[in-house]
N, C-alpha and C positions, 0 to 999 in steps of 0.2 A: 710825178710819174712813179708808178708802183714797180718795184723790182720783182724779178722772178721768184726770189726767196720769199718776199712778202706775200706774193700771190699764193705760193705753196702753203705758207702758214695759214692764211685766211681760209683757204679751201678746207684744210684739215680742221681748223677751229670751228668752222661752220657745222661740221658733223658732230662736234662734241661741245655744244654751247654751255652745258651745265657743269663742265669739268674744267679744272685748271689744266692747261695744256703745257706739259714739260716737253719742249721742242729741242731735240738733240742737235747741237752744233759743235762738232769736234769733241773736245773734252768737257763740254758744259751742257747742262739743260737750261735753256733760256725760256723766260716767259715774257710776254708782251702785253701792252695795253692794260686793261683792267686786271688781268691775271697778274701782271707784274706788280701792280699796286697792292693787291691782296697778299701776294707772296712776300713782298718786302715788309709789309706790316706784320704779318703773322709769324714770319721767320726771323724778323728783326735783322734783315740784311739791307745792303745799300740799294736804293732805287736810282738807276741811271737812265739814260735814254739812247736811242739809236736813230740816225737820220733816215727818214723815209724818202726825202728828196731834198732839194736845195733849200726849201723853206720849212719843212715839217720834220718833227721828231716824235718818236713813240716811246712811252715808258718801257724800261727794260730792267729785269732782275734775273740773275742766274745763279746756279749752284754747280760745283764740280760734279761730274757724273759719278765719281767714286764715292761721293758723300751723299748719295741719294737717300739711303735708308733712314738716317736720323731726321733729315728734313721731311721726308715723306711721312714718318711717324707723327711729327708735330701737326701736319696738315690733316691727316686722317683723324687724329685725336680731337681735332676741332670740328670734325664733321664735314670736311671738304672731300670732293672727289677729284682725283688726279689722273689725267690721261697721259700715259708715257709714250712719247713719239720718238722712235729710233731711226737712225740712218740705216737703210736696208741695202745700199750699194756703196762701193768704195769710190772715192773721187777718181774721175777719168779726165785725161787731157781733152780739152775741147768741150767739156760738159760743165756748164756753169754751176749747177746745183746737183746734189745727190738725191736719190729717191728716199722718201721718208714715209712711214706709216705708224699709226698707233698700234702698239703690240698688246696693250692691256689698259684697262681703266680700273684703277684701284679705288674702291669705296670702303667705308667703314665695315661693311659686311662681307667683303670679298678678299680680305687680307690673308696671305699665306706665309709671309715672311716671319721668320722666327723672332726677330727683334722687335716686331710690331705687335706681338701678341703676348697676353698674359697666360703663362703655362698652366695656371691653376684654375682657369675657367674657360668655358667655350665662348667662341665669337660667332654669334648667330646673325644670319640674314633671314628675315621673316617676311611673310606676306599675309595680310588679312584679306579675305575674299567674302564679303557679306553677300547675302542672297540677292541684293539689289545692285551688285557691283556693275558698273558700266551704265547704270540707269539713273535718271534724276532722283534726287531725294537723299537725305542723309541716312547714315547707319550709325546711330549714336551709341556711345559707351559711357556717357556721363552717369555718375552714380545716382543722381536725382532722377534719371530717366531709365534706370536699369530695369525697373519692374515692367515697363512698357515694352521692352524688347526681349523679355525672358523667353518668349516663344519663338523668336527669330533664330534661324540657323546661320552660322558663320563658318567659313573654311579658314584653316590656319595651316601654313606650312613653314618649316624652318630648316635651314641647312647650315652646317659649319663646314665651310670649304676646306678648312685646315685639318679636319679629321675625317671628312666624308660622311658624317652623320646627316641623315635626311629623313625628316619625320613630317607627317601631315595628319590632321584630324579635322573632324567636323562636329560641331556641337552648338549648344545654346550660347548666346552672347556672354552671359555671366561666366560660364565655365571657360570659354575661349579667352575671355579677358583675363581671368585668373592665371591661365597658362601662359599668356603673353607676358604678364607681369613677372611670372616666375623665370621665364627665359631671359628677360632683359636684353633683347637683341641689340646689336650695335647699329643695325640699320633695319628699318621697317618700310616695306613697299605697301602703298595704300592706293586703291582705286579712287578716282575722283568722286567726291560726295561722301567719302567715309571719314570718320574721325577716330583717332586712337583712344584707348582707355587713358584716363588722366594719370599723370605722374610718370609716364614713360620718358626716358632720356635718350631714346634712340634717334638717330638721324632719320628723318622722314623723307622718303622718296616718292613723290606722286606718280601715279601711272595714268597715262592717257587712256581714252576710251578704247583705242585699238589694242592697248596692252592688257586690258582687263576683259578680254573675250573668253568666256568660259569654254566654248567649243574648241577654239584654236589652242588654248592652253592645255586642254585635255589631250589633244592630238600630239602636242609637243611632248607631253609626259609619256604617252604610249610609244612614240618613236624612240625616245631616249632609251627605253627599256626593251627595245627590239620588237615594237609593234605588239606588245602584250595587250591584254584586256584589263579593264578595271577589276574584274573578278580575280584574275591571276595575281594582280598586285595587292589583293586584299582590300580593295576600295569599292566593292559593289555597293551601289546606292549612295556613295559619298561623293557626289558630283562637285560639291563646293571644295572639299579637301583636295580632290584631283585637280580642279582648276587652280587652286592656290599653288599646288606643287608644280604645275606646268608653268605658271607665271615666274616662279623662282628659276626654273631651268631656262626660260626665255631671257630673263635678266642676266643670268650668268653667260649665256651664249653671246650676248651683246657686249658684255663688259670684261669677262674673264673666261673665255672659251676653254682655255687649257685645263681648268679645274674640273670640267665636266667628266673627263676620263676617270676621275677619282670617285665620282658618285655612282656607285655600282649597285646600290640597293635603296629601297624606300621602305620605311617602317610605318605602317598605319597605326595610329594610336587612338585610344578612346578617352574622351574627356572625362568619363566616369571610371577610368581604370585606376585612379590614384586618389588619395586623400586630397580634398580641396583645401588649399591654403590661399586666402586672398592676400593682397598686399599689406593690409592692416595687420593681419595675423602674423605674417612673416616678420614684419617690423616689430610688433609688440613682443613676440617671442624671441627676438634677437637671434634669429637662426643664422643669418649671414653677416650681420654687423650690429654693433651696439646701437641702442636708440639714439644716442647723441653723436654717432659717427656721421660722416658725410656719405657720398655715394659709395656703393659697395666696392671695396678695394681688393677683392679676391680672397686668397686663402689665409692671409696673414692678419695679425691684429688681435689683441685680447678682447674679451667682452662679448664674444658670440659663441653660439653652440658649435659652429663650424670650427672655430679656433680650438675649442676644447677637444673635439673628436678627431681632428685632422692629424693623424700620425702616418700619413701616406708618404711613400718614398719616391713616387713617380708623378709626373704631371698628369698622366692618364688617370691614375688613382684619385688625385685631387679633384679632377673634373667629375669623376664618377661619384665621389662622396657628396659633392655639391648637388648632384642630380638626385641621389637617394634621399637627401635631407629635404629637398624641394618637392619630391614626389613619393611620400610614404605609400606603401602598398596597401591594397584592400583584399589581397588574396592570402588567406591564412597559410596555405601550404607553401607559397613562395616566401612568406615571411619566415617560416620555420626552416626552410632550406638556407636562407641567409644566416639564421641563428646557428645552424649546424656548422656553417663555415667559420663563424666567429669562434664557436666552441672548439673547433679543430685547432685553432691557434692559441686559445686560452689554455687548453690542456697541456701544452708543452711550451715552456718559455724558451727552450733550446730551439725548437722548430721555428718559433716566432722570430727569434733573433737572427737565425741563419737565413730565413726567408727575407727579412728586411735588409740584410746585408747584400743578398743577391739583387733584390729590387733596387737598391741604391745604385747599381751599375747599369740599370736599364734606361735606355733613352726613351724619348717620347715617340713610340713607334707610329702612332696615328699621324702625327704632324710631319714626321720624317718621311713617311710614305706619301703623304699628300704632296710634299715638295718634290719628291722623286717623280710622282705621276705627272705633276705639272711640268717638270723639266723635260719629260719625254714628249710633251706636246708643244712646248714653247721653248724659249731661250733658256740655256743653262745659266746657273748662277755660280758665283765663286764657291758657294757652300755645297754644291751638288756632290762633289766627291766625298766631302765629309759626311753628308747625309747618307750616302751609300755605305760608307764604312761604319757609321753609327748603327744603321739598320742591321748590318751583318753581325756586329757585336751583340746587339740586342737579341737577335734570333739565336745566336750561339749560346746565349744565357738561358734560353728556355729549357733545354734538357736538365739544367741544374734545378730549376723550379719543379719540374716533373719528378725528379728524384726525391726532393725534399717532401713532396706531398704524398709520397708512397711509402714512407718509412714509419714503422711502429705506430700505427693509428689504432686507438682503442675506441670501441663504440661503433655500432652499425650506422648510426646517423652520420657520424664524422667520416667514416669510410666512404659512405655514399657521397658526401660533400666533396671529399678529396677526388673521387672518381669523376665527378662532374667538372671540377676545375681542370683536372688533367686532360679530360676529353677536349677541352677548348684550347689547350696549350699546344698548338701545332708547331713543331720545330721549323717547318718550311725549309727543309734541308736543301732543296734545289735552288731556292732563291739565295740562301746563304752561301752555297758553293759557287754559284755564278758570280756573286759579288767578290768572294774571296779570290777567285781566279782572276778577276778583272781589275780590282782596285787594291792598291797597297794599304798597308796597315796605318800609315800616317800620310795620307795623300795631300799633296800641295799642288797649286796651279802649275801646269806644264809638265807634271810628272805624276798625275793621278793614276793613270792606267799602268798596271803592273807589267814589268818586263816579262816577255814570253807570251803575253796574251794575244798580241798582234805582231806577226813577222814584219809586216809593212811598217808599222810604227817603230819597231825596233831598228829597222834599216834606216829610217829617217833620223832617228836619234843618233845612230852610229855615224851617219853621214855628217851631221852637223858637228858632232863631237870630234870626229877623226879627220876633219878636212885637211889639216896640215900633213898628217901622216899619209893620207891618200895622195897628196901632191908629191911628196917625197918618193912614194912608191911608184907613182906614174913616171916621174923623171928617171928613176932607175930603169924601169922597164923600157921606156922609149930610147934611152941611150943604148941599152942592149939590143933592141930591135933594129935601130938605125945605124949603129956603130959610130954615132957622132958623140964623142966624149964631152964636147962643150955645150951640148943641148941642155937647156934648163927650162923648167916650168915656173911661171910667175903669175902675178896678179896685180892689176892696178884698178883704181876706182872708176876710171873712164872706160877702159876697154875690157875689163873683166879678166878672166883666166886666159893664158896664152902659153904656147910653146915657142921659145926663142932660139933661133939658130943663126950664128954669125954668117956673114956673106962668104967667108972662106970655106964654110962647110955646108952651104945650102944646097949643093948638088951632090948626089941625088937626094931628094926628100921623098918620103913615102907618098903614094898616090892619094891616100886618105887625108893628107894634110891640106888644109885650105888656108890661103893667105888671108891674114887679118889686119896686119899693119906693117908698113915699111919704115925702117929706121935708117940712119946714115950708114951704120956698119952691120946691120942685121935685119932679118925678117922674122915677123911673128906670125904663128899659125894657130889654127884650132882644129879640133877633130870632133866627130860626132860624139865620141865618148866624153871629151872634155866639155863640150857644150851641154851635154846631159848632166854631167857632174856640176857644172857651173849653175845650171838651173836648180838642181837639187840642193846645192849648198846655199845659194842665195835665197831660195824659197823654202829651205828646210824647216825653219822655225814656223813660218806661216802654214806650211803643209802639215807639220807636226801638230800645230794647234787645231787645224781643221779636222785632221784625222782623229785626234784625241776627243774632240767635241763630238764627232760622229759616233765614235765608239761609246762614249759616255751616254749619249742619247739612246743608243742601242741597248746598253745595259739597263738604263732607266726603264725603257719600254718593256724589256724582258722581265725586270723586277716587278713592274706595275702589273704585269699579267698575273702575278701571284697575289695581287692586292687583296682580294676577298678573303683569302686564307690568312694573310698577315693581319688584316683587321680583326678577324675572329680571335687570333692570338693576342692582339693588343687588348681586346675587350676582356679576355680571360685574365691577362696580366693585371689589368686595372681592377678586376674583381678580387683577385688574390690580394692586391695591395690594400684595397678598402677593408676587406675582412680581417686581414692581419693588423691593420691600423686600428680598427674598432676593438680587436682583442687587446691590443696594447693599451688603449684608453681604459678598457674594462679592468685590466690588471693593475694599472697605475692608480685608478680612482675607486676601485672596489665596487664595480657594477655587477649586477646579477642578470641572469637570463630570465626575461619575463615570459609568462604564459600568455599567448595571444590566441583568442578564440572568437567564436561568433556570439558570445554571450552579450548581455546588455549591461555588464558590470565594469567598473574601473575600481580595482581594489589594490592599494599600495600600502605596504608597511614600511615605515621609516624612510619615506621618500625624501629626496634631496634635489635641489636645483643645481644642475651640473656647472653652470657658469658662475653663479654666486658662490658655490662651494669652492671653486678654484680660486676666485678672487679673495675669499676670506682666508684660505689656507686650511690645511688638514686639521680636522677635529673641531673647527670653529662653528660649522654649520649645525643648526638644530633641526633634526629630521622630524617629519610629521607623517601621520597616516591619512589616507583618503579612502572613502567608500562611496561610490556613486552607482546607482542602479535605476534603470528606467521605471521599474515596477515597485520600487521601494524608496530609496533615498535619491529621488530624481533631482531635487534642487537643494543645494546647500546654501543657506543664507549666512554669510560670514560678516560679522560685525567686529568692531574694535578700532583702536586709534590708528592714525597714520604712523608710518615708520615702524610699526610693530611686526610687519611681515605678511600682510594680507596679499599684496600684489605678487610677492615672491611665491607664496603658496599657490595662488591661482595659476601663475605661469608654469610652475614646476609640474603641476598635474598635466597640463597640456604638453609640455616638453617631453615628459616621460612617455606619454601616449605616442607622440610623434617619433621619438627615438625607437620605441618598441616596434612600430610598424615600418620603420626604415630598415629594420633588421639588427639594430644595435642592442647591446645589453644596456641596462638602465641603472641610475643611481638610487638604489633602494635595497632593503633587506629581502623583500619579496614583492612581486608585482603580478597582477593579472589584468590584462587589458582586453575588454570586449571591443571588437573592431569599431573604430571611429571613422566615419566617411568624410567628415569635414570638421575643421576647428574654426570657430568664429571667435573673435575677441573684440571687446569694446573697452579700451583702456585709455586713460589719460584725457587731457584737455588740449585739443589742437584745433586751430581754425584753418580755413582754406580761403585766404584772402583773394587769390586769383580767380576762384570760382564764385566769389561773393557769398561764401558761407561762413557764418559765425561759428564760434566754438560749440554753441548749443545745437546749431543746425547740423554740424558735422556729426555730433553725438547722436542726434535723432536719425540721420541718414544711415549711420552704421548700425544702429539698433534695428531700423526697418529692414535692412538687408539681412540681418541675422534672423529676424522673426519670420521673414518670408522664405528664406533658403534652408532653414533648419529641418532636419529629419530626425527620426527616432534614434539614429546612430550618431547624430552630431554631438559635439562637445561645445557648449557655449560658455564663454567667460565674460562676465560683466564686472569690470573693476570701476565701480561708481557709475551711476546713471541718474540723470536729473539734477546734476549739480550746477548746470549753466543757467538755471532760471530761479524763480523764487522758491523758497523752502517748500511751501504747500504744493505748488505746481510740480516741483521735482519729486516730492514724496509721492504724489498721486501717480505720476508717470512711472516711477520705479515700482510701485505696488501693482499697477495695471500690467506692466510687462511681466512681473513675476507670476501673477495670476494667469496671464495668457499662456505662458510657457507650461505651467502646471496643468492647466485645464484643457489644453489643446488635445483633442482625441486622436488625431492622426500622426502626431509627432511628439513623443515624450522625450525631448532632448535632455541629455544629461547636462546639468547647468551648475556653474559656480557663480554665485551672486554676492559680490562684496559691496557693502553699502555703509554709509555713515548714518543713514536713517534707521537708528536702532529701534524705532517704533515698529518697523516691519517684522520684528521677531514674532509679533502676534499672528503672522500668517500661518505658522506651524499648528496653531490651534484649529484652523479651519481647512487647511490644505494638507491632506494626509501624506504627501510625498515630499514635503518641505522639512528640512532638518536645520536646526540652528547650531551654529558653531561660532566661537569667538576666539580672538587672540589674547592669550593670557597676559595680564599686566599686574605688576606688584607695586603698591604704593609704600614709599618709605619716607617719612618725615615731610610729606607734601610733594615729594618728587615721585616720578614714575619710573619703573624699570620694565623694559619690554623683554618678555621671556621667550618670544618667538614660538610659543607652543600653541597649537590649535586644539581647543577643548570644546566639548559639547556645551550647548546653551548659548544664549544671546548676551550681548553686552548692553549695559544700560547707560553707558557714557561713551563719549568720543575722545576725550582727553585732548581736544584740539588746542586748548590754551597751554597745556604742558608741552605739546610739540612745538608751539610757538616759542616757548621759553628755551627749549633745546636748540631752536634755530638761531637764538641770540637776539631776540627782540629786546628793546630797552626794558629795564625792570619796571619803570613807571607804566609802560604800556601793558605789560603782563599783569601787574597788580590791578590796574584799572579793568582789564579784561575779566579777571576773576570776580571783581565786584559786579560788573554788568551781568556776567553769567549767573551769579548768585541771585541777582534780582530777577532775571528772566526765568530761572528755574522755580523761584519762590512765588512769583506773581504771574507765571504763565504768560510771559510776553509783555509785561508792563515795566520797562526799564526806567530807572530814574537817572537824571543827569545832574552832575555836580557842577556848581558855578566855579569861576576862576578864583573867587574869594572864599571857597570852601563853605559857602552858605548852605543852609538846609536845602535838601532836595525839594524841587517842586514838580508837580505833575505836568507832563506834556499833553495830558489828555483831558484838560478841563473842557467844559462845554463851550467856552469861548474860543477854543483852539481847534475847531473841527477841520479847518484847512490844513493846519500843521499835522493833525492826526492823519489826514488823508495822504499828505506828502510823505510822512514817515512810514506809513504802511506800504507805500509803493517802492521804497528803497530795496534794491537787490544787494543785500549785505554780502552774500557769497561771491558776488562779482566784483567787489571793491577791494582795493589794497588796504592794508592797515592805515597807511597815511591818509588815503582818501576818506576812510571811515572816520578817523579822528577829526579831520578838517570839516567834514559834513556834520559831525556831532557838535562841534564847536559852533558852527553856523546856526544850527537848530536851537541850541541853548541860548544864543544871543537873541534870536528872534522870539523865543519864548519869554524872555525877560522884558521885551518891549511891550508897552501897553497895547499897541496896535496889533501885536501878534495875535 
């Protein structure tokens, strides 16, 4: 037999089948059935059981309600969705169960709680809306199929409910895929039949056919913004972007309705408005984390460009810096305005230091406001009063920033930059004054609302606090009114408050006295006043809590009404923080302001790699120049040994271009950057086992993407190509790629091409825009010294054996490698093999050994480890000595 409580649980669970249901029972959130098994396993808590009837039991696991957040954080981090089901009525006599309902569904993309979020990065909920959404057929994003979907349009929308940021765009699959990889959403909504780009770690939430209806989603978007039109929202002709945005709003309405009030604006974006950086480039340039790091861990950790440049003092600034580095600008004027802002703080160390001191006291205005807006629509949290007080303190700090930005500014550009920043720094005095009047400086639960804000609340507090004094005063007044000196006012837990008069004095009693209890020697009475006081005293704490909660919600709602202006201020504060932080990085590391223009040149004098320079220490990095130009030095062919600095040089050129277009100063003595619309990089040897792609296949896929996507303004970086196959195949591919880039009439992409195939230096004789450079090496007594200098001309050797020696290979291996290399260089590919007894060398290529010759010619030496090569060589030598070989 099913109990009423069980039926209530099952009815609610049926509405949320894909979420873990936290079912409030008194002081605990309980989970049942499969949910209990998941919770017990993931949270490492005890799994018990609860009787369903006389013969059946169901799994049970619960957590204390006051410990919700840490347990919730663990489940969300693992990609689970949790439905929070609260008791909505108080227990009543005669009623077996209380009413319950789900107040919110917490998913990885809808988190607003402070302790569940990383302050240094956004937490995005995103939706992909391909043109065929809701219809049969896949919408692929696999790299191998990328070329076939380049013409297809895709809508993308993303929201950070913790900050109110809401953006949508429409573009080709390649550009949208790159943007999605940049965002790294916590949760991705996908219509049925769609597949995400590879490599995403987001929690995937499938949408049913009814949830991917473009017309319905667009109407949801328009209703949310007051029945606007797509034209007024800036989305004219972007039906897929509008549909994606509408799907986001529908999902939030279903799972976290309270956050919708904080989404007050939508920003249409252009897939072509920023420099395109695909996932490979972001990884290879180590923008957000080192190559050998795990998943992106936020703002901390050495070895990334973000770590070098991040001198921000606020969480808002940290998030904005990440965004700027992930989306370098393509607008020269906008870049120069950012540079003017950096210059403003570079020019005055005093202003920079004072500004950073003020910023250090600034709370996260965006997320504080989000929690306040959510509290105005849903249940308050214990932290709501603290959030209100923090917002007030932050707004009261804004005038200090305005003052600092208006003092002693030299230079018209810097004055204009300061004026732009000040224009966005709204003090929001009304909101700050409201909070100051309502909320105490150090609010705590039960006393958050400031005394004097509400007369009714003050009376309730006074009633509870002065109950004893009231009773003493009442007793004195009633003795004076009745003339009965023995009258006393008392209280017991059974009958409550009473006025007691002995039998000897009970006549006459006032008419307003009502008999309440008869004792042996006395009568007890009550009055309307005493009953009202009893009610107020006994319920004062409850009434006080209810009234304070009501007042807090009122203050939250009134504060949220100023939300748009507060968000503008938060954005301006974040911009000040980033500009000041970039100036701090420039001052500490000796960066200069680059010239950014519409030219086709990249010219850098004494350029340095910011991350490597920091890791090596001051003065240790060897700077180098670079000159690239589409109509002159279009392709630099860089040769030289491993470990000499080729990879660092290639990356530093790309990083300097990226920094310049993000608005930062750059590590160089002088720099001029002609706008780069996209950076492509082909670096290293990686396979993709999950997709069935070998190292060489990955290399070719990346190369194909670069060659098809490059434009005249692109910067291409090839750090070795053709190494995953045989020497001649690899050299042929490398040369063909270099010729294609040079000879392509519609896209003279600026290119850095590092290779070990030093035979390719011959290209400069026939291709007029190819320039040869090499990494300088000095030989001393058979050893090599890497000078890390980039010099004109090509290298004629790769020094691979020397590098192997530096790596610590056994001396016998190194010595033998030198012998084989000498043979190969002298005889052009006819090596000799020494027997175990040091017998004279014999040829492997006698006429009788055609089979052995064929087998040896088919070996891929570059793909073999040294040990594999030695074992194979020994086997071939043994076979060559046998007569039957």
